[in-house]
MARBA-3410 file (N, C-alpha, C, O; in Angstrom, 1 decimal):
130
-13.9,19.2,-29.1,-13.4,18.3,-30.2,-11.9,18.5,-30.3,-11.4,19.6,-30.1 ~ -11.2,17.4,-30.6,-9.8,17.4,-30.8,-9.3,18.3,-31.9,-10.0,18.3,-33.0 ~ -8.2,18.9,-31.8,-7.6,19.7,-32.9,-7.1,18.7,-33.9,-6.2,17.9,-33.6 ~ -7.6,18.8,-35.1,-7.2,17.9,-36.2,-5.7,18.1,-36.7,-5.2,17.2,-37.4 ~ -5.1,19.2,-36.3,-3.7,19.4,-36.7,-2.7,18.8,-35.8,-1.5,18.7,-36.2
-3.1,18.4,-34.6,-2.2,17.8,-33.7,-2.7,16.4,-33.3,-3.7,16.3,-32.6 ~ -2.0,15.4,-33.7,-2.5,14.0,-33.5,-2.4,13.6,-32.0,-3.1,12.7,-31.6 ~ -1.7,14.4,-31.2,-1.6,14.1,-29.8,-2.7,14.8,-29.0,-2.9,14.4,-27.8 ~ -3.4,15.7,-29.6,-4.4,16.4,-28.9,-5.7,15.5,-28.9,-6.1,15.0,-30.0 ~ -6.3,15.3,-27.8,-7.4,14.3,-27.7,-8.7,15.1,-27.4,-8.7,16.3,-27.1
-9.7,14.3,-27.4,-11.1,14.8,-27.2,-11.2,15.4,-25.8,-10.8,14.8,-24.8 ~ -11.7,16.6,-25.7,-11.9,17.3,-24.5,-13.4,17.4,-24.2,-14.2,18.0,-24.9 ~ -13.8,16.7,-23.1,-15.2,16.6,-22.7,-15.5,17.3,-21.4,-16.5,17.0,-20.7 ~ -14.7,18.3,-21.1,-14.8,19.0,-19.8,-16.2,19.6,-19.7,-16.7,19.7,-18.5 ~ -16.8,20.1,-20.7,-18.1,20.7,-20.7,-19.2,19.8,-20.2,-20.2,20.4,-19.8
-19.0,18.6,-20.1,-20.0,17.6,-19.6,-20.1,17.6,-18.1,-21.0,17.0,-17.6 ~ -19.1,18.2,-17.4,-19.1,18.1,-16.0,-19.3,19.4,-15.3,-19.0,20.5,-15.8 ~ -19.9,19.3,-14.1,-20.2,20.5,-13.3,-18.9,21.1,-12.8,-18.0,20.3,-12.3 ~ -18.8,22.4,-12.8,-17.6,23.0,-12.3,-17.3,22.8,-10.9,-16.1,22.7,-10.5 ~ -18.3,22.7,-10.0,-18.1,22.4,-8.6,-17.6,21.0,-8.4,-16.7,20.8,-7.6
-18.1,20.0,-9.2,-17.6,18.7,-9.2,-16.1,18.6,-9.5,-15.3,18.0,-8.9 ~ -15.8,19.3,-10.6,-14.4,19.4,-11.0,-13.5,19.9,-9.9,-12.5,19.3,-9.6 ~ -13.8,21.1,-9.4,-13.0,21.7,-8.4,-12.8,20.8,-7.1,-11.8,20.8,-6.6 ~ -13.9,20.2,-6.7,-13.8,19.4,-5.5,-13.1,18.0,-5.7,-12.7,17.4,-4.7 ~ -12.9,17.6,-6.9,-12.4,16.2,-7.2,-11.2,16.2,-8.0,-10.8,15.1,-8.6
-10.4,17.3,-8.2,-9.2,17.3,-9.0,-8.2,16.4,-8.4,-7.6,15.6,-9.2 ~ -7.9,16.4,-7.1,-6.8,15.6,-6.5,-7.1,14.1,-6.6,-6.3,13.3,-7.1 ~ -8.3,13.7,-6.2,-8.7,12.3,-6.3,-8.7,11.8,-7.7,-8.4,10.6,-8.0 ~ -9.1,12.7,-8.7,-9.0,12.3,-10.1,-7.6,12.1,-10.6,-7.4,11.2,-11.3 ~ -6.7,12.9,-10.1,-5.3,12.8,-10.6,-4.7,11.5,-10.0,-3.9,10.9,-10.7
-5.0,11.1,-8.8,-4.5,9.9,-8.2,-4.8,8.7,-9.1,-4.0,7.7,-9.2 ~ -6.0,8.7,-9.8,-6.4,7.6,-10.6,-5.5,7.2,-11.8,-5.7,6.2,-12.4 ~ -4.6,8.1,-12.1,-3.7,7.8,-13.2,-2.5,7.0,-12.9,-1.7,6.5,-13.7 ~ -2.2,6.9,-11.6,-1.1,6.0,-11.2,-1.6,4.6,-11.3,-2.6,4.2,-10.7 ~ -0.9,3.7,-12.1,-1.5,2.4,-12.4,-2.0,1.7,-11.1,-1.4,1.6,-10.1
-3.2,1.1,-11.3,-3.9,0.4,-10.3,-4.7,1.3,-9.4,-5.7,0.9,-8.8 ~ -4.2,2.5,-9.2,-4.9,3.4,-8.3,-6.2,4.1,-8.9,-6.8,4.9,-8.3 ~ -6.5,3.6,-10.1,-7.8,4.1,-10.7,-8.9,3.6,-9.7,-10.0,4.2,-9.8 ~ -8.7,2.6,-8.9,-9.7,2.2,-8.0,-10.1,3.2,-6.9,-11.2,3.2,-6.4 ~ -9.1,4.1,-6.6,-9.4,5.2,-5.6,-10.6,6.1,-6.0,-11.6,6.1,-5.3
-10.5,6.7,-7.2,-11.6,7.6,-7.6,-12.8,6.7,-8.0,-14.0,7.2,-7.9 ~ -12.6,5.5,-8.4,-13.8,4.7,-8.8,-14.6,4.3,-7.6,-15.8,4.3,-7.6 ~ -14.0,4.0,-6.4,-14.7,3.5,-5.3,-14.9,4.6,-4.2,-15.9,4.5,-3.4 ~ -14.1,5.6,-4.2,-14.2,6.6,-3.1,-15.2,7.7,-3.3,-15.4,8.5,-2.3 ~ -15.7,7.9,-4.5,-16.6,9.0,-4.7,-17.6,8.7,-5.8,-17.5,7.7,-6.5
-18.7,9.5,-5.8,-19.7,9.3,-6.8,-19.5,10.4,-7.9,-20.4,10.5,-8.8 ~ -18.5,11.1,-7.9,-18.2,12.2,-8.8,-18.1,11.7,-10.2,-17.3,10.9,-10.5 ~ -19.0,12.3,-11.1,-18.8,11.9,-12.6,-17.4,12.3,-13.1,-16.9,11.6,-14.0 ~ -16.9,13.4,-12.7,-15.6,13.9,-13.1,-14.5,12.9,-12.7,-13.7,12.5,-13.5 ~ -14.5,12.5,-11.4,-13.6,11.5,-10.9,-13.8,10.1,-11.6,-12.8,9.4,-11.9
-15.0,9.8,-11.9,-15.3,8.5,-12.6,-14.7,8.5,-14.0,-14.1,7.5,-14.5 ~ -14.8,9.7,-14.7,-14.2,9.8,-16.0,-12.7,9.5,-15.9,-12.2,8.8,-16.7 ~ -12.0,10.2,-15.0,-10.6,10.0,-14.9,-10.2,8.6,-14.4,-9.2,8.0,-14.7 ~ -11.1,8.0,-13.5,-10.9,6.6,-13.1,-10.9,5.7,-14.4,-10.1,4.7,-14.5 ~ -11.8,5.9,-15.3,-11.9,5.1,-16.5,-10.6,5.3,-17.3,-10.1,4.3,-17.9
-10.2,6.5,-17.5,-8.9,6.8,-18.2,-7.7,6.1,-17.5,-6.9,5.5,-18.2 ~ -7.7,6.1,-16.2,-6.7,5.4,-15.4,-6.7,3.9,-15.6,-5.7,3.2,-15.7 ~ -7.9,3.4,-15.7,-8.1,1.9,-16.0,-7.5,1.6,-17.3,-6.8,0.6,-17.5 ~ -7.9,2.4,-18.3,-7.3,2.2,-19.7,-5.8,2.2,-19.6,-5.2,1.4,-20.2 ~ -5.2,3.2,-18.9,-3.8,3.3,-18.8,-3.2,2.1,-18.1,-2.2,1.6,-18.6
-3.8,1.6,-17.1,-3.3,0.4,-16.4,-3.3,-0.8,-17.3,-2.4,-1.6,-17.3 ~ -4.4,-1.0,-18.0,-4.5,-2.1,-18.9,-3.5,-2.0,-20.1,-2.8,-3.0,-20.4 ~ -3.3,-0.8,-20.6,-2.3,-0.6,-21.6,-0.9,-0.9,-21.1,-0.1,-1.5,-21.8 ~ -0.6,-0.5,-19.9,0.7,-0.7,-19.3,0.9,-2.2,-19.1,2.1,-2.7,-19.3 ~ -0.1,-2.9,-18.7,0.0,-4.4,-18.6,0.3,-5.0,-19.9,1.2,-5.9,-20.1
-0.4,-4.6,-21.0,-0.2,-5.2,-22.3,1.2,-4.8,-22.8,1.9,-5.7,-23.4 ~ 1.6,-3.6,-22.6,3.0,-3.2,-23.0,4.1,-4.0,-22.3,5.1,-4.3,-22.9 ~ 3.9,-4.2,-21.0,4.9,-5.0,-20.2,4.9,-6.4,-20.7,6.0,-7.0,-20.7 ~ 3.8,-7.0,-21.0,3.8,-8.4,-21.5,4.5,-8.4,-22.9,5.3,-9.3,-23.2 ~ 4.2,-7.5,-23.8,4.9,-7.4,-25.1,6.4,-7.1,-24.9,7.2,-7.7,-25.6
6.7,-6.3,-24.0,8.1,-6.0,-23.7,8.8,-7.3,-23.2,9.9,-7.6,-23.7 ~ 8.2,-8.1,-22.4,8.8,-9.3,-21.9,9.0,-10.3,-23.1,10.0,-11.0,-23.2 ~ 7.9,-10.5,-23.9,8.0,-11.4,-25.0,9.1,-11.0,-26.0,9.9,-11.8,-26.4 ~ 9.1,-9.7,-26.4,10.2,-9.2,-27.3,11.6,-9.3,-26.6,12.5,-9.6,-27.3 ~ 11.7,-9.1,-25.4,12.9,-9.3,-24.7,13.4,-10.7,-24.8,14.6,-10.9,-25.0
12.5,-11.6,-24.6,12.9,-13.1,-24.7,13.3,-13.4,-26.1,14.3,-14.1,-26.3 ~ 12.6,-12.9,-27.1,12.9,-13.1,-28.5,14.3,-12.6,-28.9,15.2,-13.3,-29.4 ~ 14.5,-11.3,-28.6,15.8,-10.6,-28.9,16.9,-11.2,-28.0,18.1,-11.1,-28.4 ~ 16.5,-11.7,-26.8,17.5,-12.3,-25.9,18.2,-13.5,-26.5,19.2,-13.9,-26.0 ~ 17.5,-14.2,-27.4,18.0,-15.4,-28.0,19.0,-15.1,-29.2,19.7,-16.0,-29.6
19.1,-13.8,-29.6,20.0,-13.4,-30.7,21.2,-12.8,-30.1,21.1,-11.7,-29.5 ~ 22.4,-13.4,-30.3,23.6,-13.0,-29.6,23.9,-11.5,-29.7,24.2,-10.8,-28.7 ~ 23.8,-10.9,-30.9,24.1,-9.5,-31.1,23.2,-8.6,-30.4,23.6,-7.6,-29.8 ~ 21.9,-8.9,-30.4,20.9,-8.0,-29.8,20.7,-8.2,-28.3,20.1,-7.4,-27.6 ~ 21.1,-9.4,-27.8,20.9,-9.8,-26.4,21.4,-8.7,-25.4,20.8,-8.5,-24.4
22.5,-8.0,-25.8,23.1,-7.1,-24.8,22.4,-5.8,-24.7,22.6,-5.0,-23.7 ~ 21.6,-5.4,-25.7,21.0,-4.0,-25.6,19.6,-3.9,-26.0,18.9,-3.0,-25.5 ~ 19.0,-4.7,-26.8,17.6,-4.5,-27.3,16.6,-4.7,-26.2,15.7,-3.8,-26.1 ~ 16.7,-5.7,-25.3,15.7,-5.8,-24.2,15.7,-4.6,-23.3,14.6,-4.1,-22.9 ~ 16.9,-4.0,-23.1,16.9,-2.8,-22.2,16.3,-1.6,-22.9,15.7,-0.8,-22.3
16.5,-1.5,-24.2,15.9,-0.4,-25.0,14.4,-0.5,-25.0,13.7,0.5,-24.8 ~ 13.9,-1.7,-25.2,12.5,-1.9,-25.2,11.9,-1.6,-23.8,10.8,-0.9,-23.7 ~ 12.5,-2.0,-22.8,12.1,-1.8,-21.4,12.1,-0.3,-21.1,11.1,0.2,-20.5 ~ 13.1,0.4,-21.5,13.2,1.9,-21.3,12.1,2.6,-22.0,11.4,3.5,-21.5 ~ 11.8,2.2,-23.3,10.8,2.8,-24.1,9.4,2.6,-23.5,8.6,3.6,-23.5
9.1,1.4,-23.0,7.8,1.2,-22.4,7.7,2.0,-21.2,6.6,2.6,-20.9 ~ 8.7,2.0,-20.3,8.6,2.8,-19.1,8.4,4.3,-19.3,7.6,4.9,-18.7 ~ 9.1,4.8,-20.3,8.9,6.2,-20.7,7.5,6.5,-21.2,6.9,7.5,-20.8 ~ 7.0,5.6,-22.1,5.7,5.8,-22.6,4.6,5.8,-21.5,3.8,6.7,-21.5 ~ 4.7,4.9,-20.6,3.7,4.8,-19.5,3.9,6.1,-18.6,2.9,6.6,-18.2
5.1,6.5,-18.3,5.3,7.7,-17.5,4.7,8.9,-18.2,4.1,9.8,-17.5 ~ 4.9,9.0,-19.5,4.4,10.2,-20.2,2.8,10.2,-20.1,2.2,11.3,-19.9 ~ 2.2,9.1,-20.3,0.8,9.0,-20.1,0.3,9.3,-18.7,-0.7,10.0,-18.6 ~ 1.0,8.9,-17.7,0.7,9.2,-16.3,0.7,10.7,-16.2,-0.2,11.3,-15.6 ~ 1.8,11.3,-16.6,2.0,12.8,-16.5,0.8,13.5,-17.2,0.3,14.5,-16.7
0.5,13.1,-18.4,-0.6,13.8,-19.2,-1.9,13.7,-18.4,-2.6,14.7,-18.3 ~ -2.2,12.5,-17.9,-3.5,12.3,-17.2,-3.5,13.1,-15.9,-4.5,13.7,-15.6 ~ -2.4,13.1,-15.1,-2.4,13.8,-13.9,-2.5,15.3,-14.1,-3.3,16.0,-13.4 ~ -1.8,15.8,-15.1,-1.9,17.2,-15.5,-3.3,17.6,-15.9,-3.8,18.6,-15.4 ~ -3.9,16.8,-16.7,-5.3,17.1,-17.1,-6.3,17.1,-16.0,-7.0,18.1,-15.8
-6.2,16.1,-15.1,-7.1,16.1,-13.9,-6.9,17.2,-13.0,-7.8,17.9,-12.5 ~ -5.6,17.5,-12.7,-5.3,18.6,-11.8,-5.6,20.0,-12.3,-5.9,20.9,-11.5 ~ -5.7,20.1,-13.6,-6.0,21.4,-14.2,-7.5,21.5,-14.5,-8.0,22.5,-15.0 ~ -8.3,20.5,-14.1,-9.7,20.6,-14.2,-10.2,20.3,-15.7,-11.3,20.7,-16.1 ~ -9.4,19.5,-16.4,-9.7,19.2,-17.8,-10.2,17.7,-17.8,-9.6,16.8,-17.1
-11.2,17.4,-18.6,-11.6,16.0,-18.9,-11.2,15.7,-20.3,-12.1,15.7,-21.2 ~ -10.0,15.4,-20.5,-9.5,15.1,-21.8,-9.1,13.6,-21.9,-8.5,13.1,-20.9 ~ -9.5,13.0,-22.9,-9.1,11.6,-23.1,-7.7,11.4,-23.4,-7.1,12.3,-24.0 ~ -7.1,10.4,-22.9,-5.6,10.1,-23.2,-5.4,9.9,-24.7,-6.2,9.3,-25.4 ~ -4.4,10.5,-25.3,-4.1,10.4,-26.7,-4.0,8.9,-27.1,-3.4,8.1,-26.4
-4.6,8.5,-28.2,-4.5,7.2,-28.8,-5.3,6.1,-28.1,-6.0,5.3,-28.7 ~ -5.2,6.1,-26.8,-5.8,5.0,-26.0,-7.1,5.4,-25.3,-7.8,4.5,-24.8 ~ -7.3,6.7,-25.2,-8.4,7.1,-24.3,-9.8,6.7,-24.8,-10.8,6.7,-24.0 ~ -10.0,6.3,-26.0,-11.3,5.9,-26.5,-11.5,4.4,-26.5,-12.5,3.9,-27.0 ~ -10.6,3.7,-26.0,-10.6,2.2,-26.1,-11.7,1.6,-25.2,-12.4,0.7,-25.7
-12.0,2.1,-24.0,-12.9,1.5,-23.1,-13.7,2.6,-22.4,-13.2,3.7,-22.2 ~ -15.0,2.2,-22.1,-15.8,3.1,-21.3,-16.5,2.2,-20.3,-17.7,1.9,-20.5 ~ -15.8,1.9,-19.2,-16.4,0.9,-18.3,-16.9,1.6,-17.0,-18.0,1.2,-16.5 ~ -16.2,2.5,-16.5,-16.5,3.1,-15.2,-17.4,4.3,-15.4,-17.0,5.3,-16.1 ~ -18.6,4.3,-14.8,-19.5,5.4,-14.9,-19.9,5.9,-13.6,-20.7,6.9,-13.5
END
């Protein structure tokens, strides 16, 4: 269960997975956090551990798409305002890029360390890949 004192700490379900499965599938699980590459652990193995991380990678890919669309819309809106046009779209773009990169790093580190932790804030949104 997640530590209630740290809002960034997410649910750890590592105990649900076989230790041999975890050890054998750390690398392929980590690959799944690179956007769109969630397909690799989803299709290349039957490992429940890898499937867990493929699902988290899918969530991250969808979140990145939504954030990029929101970034584009906000960039267009602020691009119409002369004062904000020169810097706000770049700030929004940078913030989205950093957020997605942080999530990729968190996911890759968890998978490579043999942890099955859901991504903070977004990890509980979908459970599609089993």
